C-alpha positions as CSV (number, residue, x, y, z in Angstrom):
1,M,10.7,-37.7,70.7
2,S,11.3,-34.0,69.9
3,S,15.1,-34.6,69.3
4,A,14.4,-37.6,67.2
5,E,11.8,-35.7,65.1
6,A,14.2,-32.7,64.6
7,T,17.0,-35.0,63.3
8,P,15.1,-36.3,60.1
9,R,14.0,-32.7,59.3
10,T,17.6,-31.5,59.3
11,R,18.6,-34.3,57.0
12,R,15.7,-33.5,54.6
13,T,16.5,-29.9,54.3
14,A,20.2,-30.6,53.8
15,A,19.4,-33.4,51.3
16,R,17.3,-31.1,48.8
17,P,20.3,-29.1,47.5
18,A,22.1,-32.3,46.8
19,K,19.2,-33.8,44.8
20,E,18.5,-30.4,43.0
21,A,22.1,-30.5,42.0
22,L,21.4,-33.6,40.0
23,L,19.0,-31.6,37.7
24,V,21.4,-28.4,37.7
25,G,24.4,-30.8,36.5
26,A,22.4,-32.4,33.7
27,V,23.6,-29.8,31.1
28,E,24.4,-32.3,28.4
29,L,21.0,-33.9,28.7
30,A,19.3,-30.5,28.3
31,R,21.6,-29.5,25.3
32,A,20.8,-32.9,23.5
33,A,17.0,-32.1,24.2
34,A,17.3,-28.7,22.6
35,A,19.4,-30.1,19.7
36,E,16.7,-32.7,18.8
37,V,14.0,-29.9,18.5
38,A,16.1,-27.5,16.6
39,E,16.8,-27.9,12.9
40,S,20.5,-28.4,13.5
41,A,22.6,-29.1,16.5
42,S,24.7,-25.8,15.6
43,D,21.5,-23.8,16.4
44,V,22.1,-24.4,20.2
45,G,24.8,-22.2,21.7
46,E,26.6,-21.9,24.9
47,H,25.0,-22.7,28.3
48,L,23.7,-19.3,29.6
49,G,22.6,-20.6,33.1
50,T,20.2,-22.4,35.2
51,V,17.0,-21.4,37.0
52,V,15.3,-23.4,39.8
53,D,11.7,-23.1,39.0
54,G,10.4,-25.2,41.9
55,E,10.8,-28.4,43.9
56,R,12.5,-31.0,41.6
57,L,12.2,-28.6,38.7
58,V,15.1,-26.9,37.0
59,S,15.4,-24.9,33.6
60,H,18.6,-24.7,31.6
61,R,19.0,-21.8,29.0
62,F,21.2,-22.0,25.8
63,A,21.8,-19.2,23.4
64,A,20.1,-19.5,20.1
65,T,22.4,-19.1,17.1
66,M,20.1,-19.0,14.3
67,L,19.9,-16.0,11.9
68,G,17.2,-13.5,13.0
69,Y,16.9,-14.8,16.4
70,Q,19.1,-12.3,18.3
71,G,18.5,-12.2,22.0
72,W,16.4,-15.4,22.0
73,S,17.3,-18.6,24.0
74,W,16.4,-22.3,24.0
75,V,15.0,-23.2,27.5
76,V,14.9,-26.8,28.7
77,T,13.0,-27.8,31.7
78,L,14.1,-30.8,33.6
79,A,12.3,-32.7,36.5
80,R,12.8,-35.7,38.6
81,V,10.3,-37.9,40.6
82,P,10.4,-37.9,44.3
83,R,13.7,-39.8,45.5
84,G,14.6,-40.3,41.9
85,R,18.1,-40.2,40.6
86,N,17.4,-39.6,37.0
87,A,16.5,-36.3,35.3
88,T,13.6,-36.2,32.8
89,V,13.0,-33.6,30.1
90,C,9.8,-31.9,30.5
91,E,9.6,-29.4,27.6
92,V,11.9,-27.4,25.2
93,E,11.0,-23.9,24.2
94,L,12.4,-21.2,22.2
95,L,11.9,-17.9,24.3
96,P,12.8,-14.3,23.7
97,G,15.1,-12.6,26.1
98,D,16.0,-8.8,26.8
99,G,16.6,-7.1,23.4
100,A,15.1,-10.0,21.3
101,L,13.7,-9.2,17.8
102,L,10.0,-9.5,18.1
103,A,7.0,-9.3,15.8
104,P,4.9,-6.3,15.9
105,E,1.9,-6.3,18.2
106,W,-1.0,-7.9,16.7
107,L,-3.7,-5.6,15.3
108,P,-7.1,-6.5,14.0
109,W,-7.5,-6.5,10.2
110,S,-9.7,-3.3,10.1
111,E,-6.7,-1.5,11.7
112,R,-3.9,-3.4,9.8
113,L,-5.4,-3.3,6.3
114,R,-3.8,-0.7,3.9
115,P,-4.6,0.6,0.4
116,G,-3.4,-1.9,-2.1
117,D,-3.5,-4.9,0.1
118,I,-6.5,-6.3,-1.6
119,G,-5.6,-8.7,-4.5
120,P,-7.4,-11.1,-6.8
121,G,-9.6,-13.4,-5.1
122,D,-9.6,-11.3,-1.8
123,T,-12.9,-10.3,-0.3
124,L,-13.4,-7.8,2.5
125,P,-16.1,-8.7,5.2
126,F,-19.2,-6.5,5.3
127,R,-19.1,-3.5,7.5
128,A,-22.5,-2.2,8.3
129,D,-21.3,0.9,10.3
130,D,-19.0,2.2,7.7
131,P,-18.9,5.9,8.2
132,R,-18.0,6.5,4.6
133,L,-21.5,5.2,3.5
134,E,-24.9,6.2,4.1
135,P,-28.3,4.7,3.1
136,G,-29.2,5.5,-0.7
137,W,-33.0,5.5,-0.6
138,V,-35.7,3.9,1.6
139,S,-38.7,2.4,-0.4
140,T,-41.9,4.5,0.2
141,G,-44.2,1.7,-1.2
142,D,-45.4,4.3,-3.9
143,P,-44.3,2.9,-7.1
144,E,-44.3,6.4,-8.8
145,A,-42.2,7.8,-6.1
146,D,-39.9,4.9,-6.1
147,A,-39.6,5.2,-9.8
148,V,-38.4,8.8,-9.6
149,A,-35.9,7.8,-6.8
150,I,-34.5,5.0,-8.9
151,D,-34.7,6.4,-12.7
152,E,-34.3,10.3,-12.0
153,L,-32.3,10.5,-8.9
154,A,-30.2,7.1,-9.4
155,L,-30.7,6.2,-5.8
156,A,-31.1,2.5,-6.7
157,R,-28.1,1.5,-4.6
158,V,-28.7,0.4,-1.1
159,R,-25.8,2.7,0.1
160,V,-24.0,5.7,-1.2
161,L,-21.1,7.8,-0.4
162,S,-21.7,10.0,2.8
163,P,-20.2,13.6,3.1
164,T,-17.6,11.8,5.1
165,G,-16.6,9.4,2.3
166,R,-16.7,12.1,-0.3
167,S,-14.4,14.4,1.8
168,E,-11.9,11.6,2.5
169,A,-11.9,10.7,-1.1
170,A,-11.3,14.3,-2.3
171,Q,-8.4,14.7,0.1
172,R,-6.7,11.4,-0.6
173,W,-6.9,12.1,-4.4
174,Y,-5.8,15.7,-4.3
175,R,-2.9,15.1,-2.0
176,G,-2.0,11.9,-3.8
177,S,0.2,11.2,-7.0
178,R,-2.5,12.7,-9.3
179,G,-2.9,16.1,-7.6
180,P,-1.2,19.5,-8.3
181,T,1.8,18.7,-6.0
182,A,3.1,15.6,-7.9
183,A,6.4,15.9,-9.6
184,V,4.9,15.4,-13.1
185,A,2.3,18.1,-12.4
186,V,5.0,20.5,-11.1
187,Q,6.9,20.3,-14.3
188,S,4.0,20.0,-16.7
189,P,3.5,23.0,-19.3
190,A,-0.3,23.2,-18.7
191,E,-2.9,21.9,-16.4
192,C,-5.5,19.1,-17.0
193,L,-8.5,21.8,-16.9
194,S,-7.5,22.9,-20.5
195,C,-6.6,19.6,-21.9
196,G,-9.2,18.0,-24.3
197,F,-8.6,14.5,-23.0
198,L,-10.2,15.3,-19.6
199,I,-13.7,13.9,-18.9
200,P,-15.2,15.8,-16.1
201,L,-16.9,14.3,-13.3
202,S,-20.5,15.2,-12.2
203,G,-21.6,16.3,-8.8
204,E,-19.5,18.0,-6.1
205,L,-16.3,16.1,-7.0
206,G,-16.6,17.3,-10.7
207,Q,-15.6,20.9,-9.4
208,V,-12.1,19.5,-8.7
209,F,-11.6,16.3,-10.3
210,G,-12.0,14.6,-13.8
211,V,-10.9,11.4,-15.5
212,C,-7.8,11.3,-18.0
213,A,-8.7,9.6,-21.3
214,N,-5.1,10.0,-22.9
215,A,-3.6,6.8,-23.8
216,W,0.0,8.4,-23.7
217,S,-0.7,9.8,-20.3
218,P,0.7,8.0,-17.2
219,D,-2.7,8.9,-15.5
220,D,-4.8,7.2,-18.3
221,G,-8.1,6.0,-16.9
222,K,-7.5,7.6,-13.4
223,V,-9.1,10.4,-11.6
224,V,-6.9,13.6,-11.8
225,S,-7.3,17.0,-10.2
226,L,-8.2,19.9,-12.6
227,D,-4.8,21.6,-11.7
228,H,-2.8,18.3,-12.2
229,G,-0.9,18.0,-15.4
230,C,1.6,15.9,-17.5
231,G,3.5,16.0,-20.7
232,A,0.8,14.6,-22.8
233,H,-1.4,17.8,-22.8
234,S,-3.5,18.1,-25.8
235,E,-2.5,21.7,-26.6
236,T,1.2,21.8,-25.9
237,D,4.1,21.3,-28.2
238,V,8.0,20.9,-27.8
239,E,10.3,23.7,-28.7
240,H,12.2,22.7,-31.8
241,G,15.7,23.6,-31.5
242,P,18.8,23.2,-33.6
243,S,19.8,19.6,-34.4
244,D,22.7,18.3,-32.3
245,W,24.0,16.6,-35.4
246,P,26.7,18.5,-37.4
247,A,25.6,19.6,-40.8
248,A,26.5,17.3,-43.6
249,D,28.9,18.3,-46.3
250,P,27.6,18.4,-49.9
251,L,28.0,15.1,-51.7
252,I,29.9,15.1,-55.1
253,D,29.0,12.2,-57.3
254,E,32.2,11.4,-59.3
255,T,31.1,8.1,-60.6
256,T,28.2,9.1,-62.8
257,V,28.8,10.6,-66.3
258,E,26.1,13.0,-67.7
259,L,26.1,13.2,-71.7
260,V,25.4,16.4,-73.2
261,D,24.9,17.2,-76.9
262,L,27.1,20.4,-77.5
263,R,25.4,21.0,-80.9
264,T,21.9,21.0,-79.5
265,A,23.1,23.1,-76.5
266,G,24.9,25.5,-78.9
267,A,21.8,26.0,-81.1
268,A,19.6,26.6,-78.2
269,E,22.1,29.2,-76.9
270,T,22.2,31.0,-80.3
271,A,18.5,31.2,-80.5
272,G,18.2,32.6,-77.1
273,S,20.8,35.3,-77.9
274,A,18.8,36.2,-81.1
275,T,15.6,36.5,-79.3
276,G,17.3,38.6,-76.7
277,I,18.7,41.1,-79.4
278,E,15.3,41.5,-81.1
279,A,13.7,42.3,-77.7
280,D,16.4,44.9,-77.0
281,A,15.8,46.5,-80.4
282,G,12.1,46.7,-80.1
283,A,12.5,48.3,-76.7
284,A,14.8,50.9,-78.1
285,E,12.5,51.8,-80.9
286,G,9.7,52.2,-78.5
287,A,11.8,54.5,-76.4
288,G,12.8,56.6,-79.5
289,D,9.0,57.2,-80.3
290,A,8.2,58.3,-76.8
291,A,11.2,60.7,-76.8
292,V,9.5,62.9,-79.6
293,T,8.0,66.0,-77.6
294,P,4.8,68.2,-78.3
295,E,7.2,71.2,-78.9
296,A,8.7,69.7,-82.0
297,D,5.2,69.0,-83.4
298,Q,4.2,72.7,-82.9
299,A,7.3,73.9,-84.6
300,D,6.4,71.9,-87.7
301,A,2.8,73.4,-87.7
302,P,3.6,77.1,-88.7
303,S,5.5,76.1,-91.7
304,E,2.8,74.0,-92.9
305,A,0.3,76.9,-92.4
306,A,2.5,79.5,-94.2
307,D,2.7,77.5,-97.4
308,P,-1.0,78.3,-98.6
309,E,-0.4,82.1,-98.2
310,A,2.8,81.9,-100.2
311,T,1.1,80.5,-103.0
312,P,-1.0,83.5,-104.1
313,E,2.1,85.9,-103.9
314,A,3.9,83.6,-106.2
315,E,1.0,83.9,-108.7
């Protein structure tokens, strides 16, 4: 009995490799199954090998030739029923191998979201524990006290910026494209602090930031730091240098004839000459009268005084 029992066991052990060879040799069946799943039969490349996954279970691997799937392979798993002589396709998968191009590790939206990702129609879920916010005010039940909080202190909002939120906003704005280190600010002739188009902010942020209201500025309607700047400053001007165009030659009009009455022109010239001669004569006469000196008047005075004395002697 023991020898009889040992003989069938030896046969079953020797028979397993022969039956697994049926699955291992079904390469074309596995290829046809992969080509049926793929978009094109050309997406299934060469046969890369076979892996025996278990009893009557074998997987065939084929290279994936699609663009962007470097390192990926088609895996087709075949099986057979006990004592069966036909292979059956169990599943077809596209799996990554060593060095395959993979998508980045999944991250929750709170860690994946970046500034500028929110578009029209998008809504962020409510975040109750946002460290950037703090409660705005709590109703006291006293109408007068609540009125002061709402009207005078402007605390009608449920939550307002916390110190952490204000600090993060200030750092983000100051280090961004509208701070002092931006290329347009480095090359600007003056800072926003002296610009007439700056609208200062109130509160702590107003000590460093304001809002630009210049339509010609690239920062119109945006928060800028006081030491930011651009070429649209209200108090700056350009240097007016010489023109790059050469000076134009004088134009000579040789097509227009100007009629001149020589008689009228000659009479006007004669009248002008006579007026000039009379003016010169009057000026010379005035100069001659001014040339008579007081000494000459004194020389004539004794002769006139001596005449009365000479008259009695003559008598």
